[in-house]
C-alpha positions, 0 to 999 in steps of 0.5 A, a space after each residue: 486481521 485488524 491494525 492493532 493485532 498486526 502491530 502486536 504481531 509485528 512487535 513480537 517478531 521484531 522484539 520491540 518494547 511496546 506498541 507505540 514503537 511498532 506504530 511509529 515504525 509502521 508510520 515511517 514505512 507508510 510515509 516513505 512508501 507514499 513519498 516514493 510513489 509521489 516521486 516516481 509513480 511506481 514502486 517495485 519490490 523484486 519478486 514481490 510486486 509492483 505498485 503503480 499510480 495510474 491517472 484515471 480520466 477526469 469525470 464531471 461531478 454535479 453538486 446536488 445543492 446549487 447544481 454546480 458542476 466541475 471535473 474531478 481528476 482521479 488517480 488509482 493505485 494498482 498492484 501487480 503481484 510478483 512470482 514470489 508473492 503469488 507462491 507465498 500466497 499459494 503455499 509454494 515455498 522454495 525447499 531451500 528456504 
């Protein structure tokens, strides 16, 4: 699914007036998401999963032009799925819902 298709679906589900409003809400979500990760390095959604920023060992990079070398630090975003997320993906919903 492409972003525009997702925004249309989100707009319909939330009863929003137009795609711009849906886009603004998604932008606010992502801004808040990355701000929280920057502050805490970890973001937990109960039963859904955990996003975690991990530092990766710096590696030496050599520029092809001029042969300059420098070390480049790197970070990775890891996601561990929660039980409810896995059940949703595998189609195992609770009967009570």
